C-alpha positions in Angstrom: -21.0 211.4 -232.2 -20.3 214.4 -230.1 -16.8 215.8 -229.8 -15.6 218.0 -227.0 -12.1 219.4 -227.7 -10.5 221.3 -224.9 -7.2 223.2 -224.8 -5.9 225.1 -221.8 -9.3 225.2 -220.0 -11.0 226.5 -223.2 -13.3 224.6 -225.5 -12.0 224.7 -229.0 -14.9 222.8 -230.4 -18.1 221.2 -229.1 -20.5 219.6 -231.6 -21.4 216.6 -233.7 -18.8 215.0 -235.9 -18.8 212.1 -238.4 -15.1 211.3 -238.0 -12.1 212.0 -235.8 -8.5 211.2 -236.9 -5.6 211.3 -234.4 -1.9 210.6 -234.5 -0.8 208.4 -231.6 2.6 207.1 -230.6 1.5 203.8 -232.3 0.2 205.2 -235.5 -2.9 206.9 -236.9 -6.4 206.1 -235.5 -9.8 206.9 -237.0 -12.7 207.2 -234.6 -16.2 206.8 -236.0 -19.7 207.0 -234.3 -20.4 203.9 -232.2 -16.6 203.2 -231.8 -15.7 200.7 -229.0 -14.6 202.5 -225.8 -11.1 203.7 -226.5 -8.5 205.9 -224.8 -5.0 206.9 -226.1 -2.3 209.6 -225.9 -2.3 211.9 -228.9 1.0 213.1 -230.4 1.0 215.5 -233.3 -2.4 216.3 -234.9 -6.1 215.8 -234.4 -8.6 216.3 -237.3 -12.3 216.1 -237.1 -15.2 216.4 -239.6 -18.2 218.3 -238.3 -21.5 217.0 -239.6 -22.1 218.8 -242.9 -18.8 220.5 -243.1 -15.2 220.0 -244.2 -12.4 218.3 -242.2 -10.8 220.6 -239.6 -7.2 220.2 -238.5 -5.6 221.1 -235.1 -1.8 220.9 -234.6 -1.0 219.9 -231.0 2.0 219.0 -229.0 0.4 216.4 -226.8 -3.0 215.3 -225.5 -5.4 212.5 -224.6 -8.6 211.3 -226.2 -11.3 209.1 -224.9 -14.5 207.9 -226.5 -17.4 205.7 -225.5 -18.7 205.7 -229.1 -21.3 208.4 -228.3 -19.2 211.2 -226.9 -15.5 211.8 -227.5 -13.4 214.0 -225.1 -10.0 215.3 -226.3 -7.8 217.3 -223.9 -4.8 218.8 -225.8 -1.9 221.2 -225.4 -0.9 223.3 -228.4 
């Protein structure tokens, strides 16, 4: 699955990931490849695992995430 992570008009990360974890107002959510279409507000943290690398963590104040299972877009504010 491809992740595009944007903060303040700047791409923080764009690449293939095997997992994305987000904190939402309703709890934690893990997004894996081929996830059903999903959109939610992020509040707190987003972490992602680039293919072949270790988990990366980004602390944020607020944001939104959308996936169709193939591409995941996250727009955040630190």
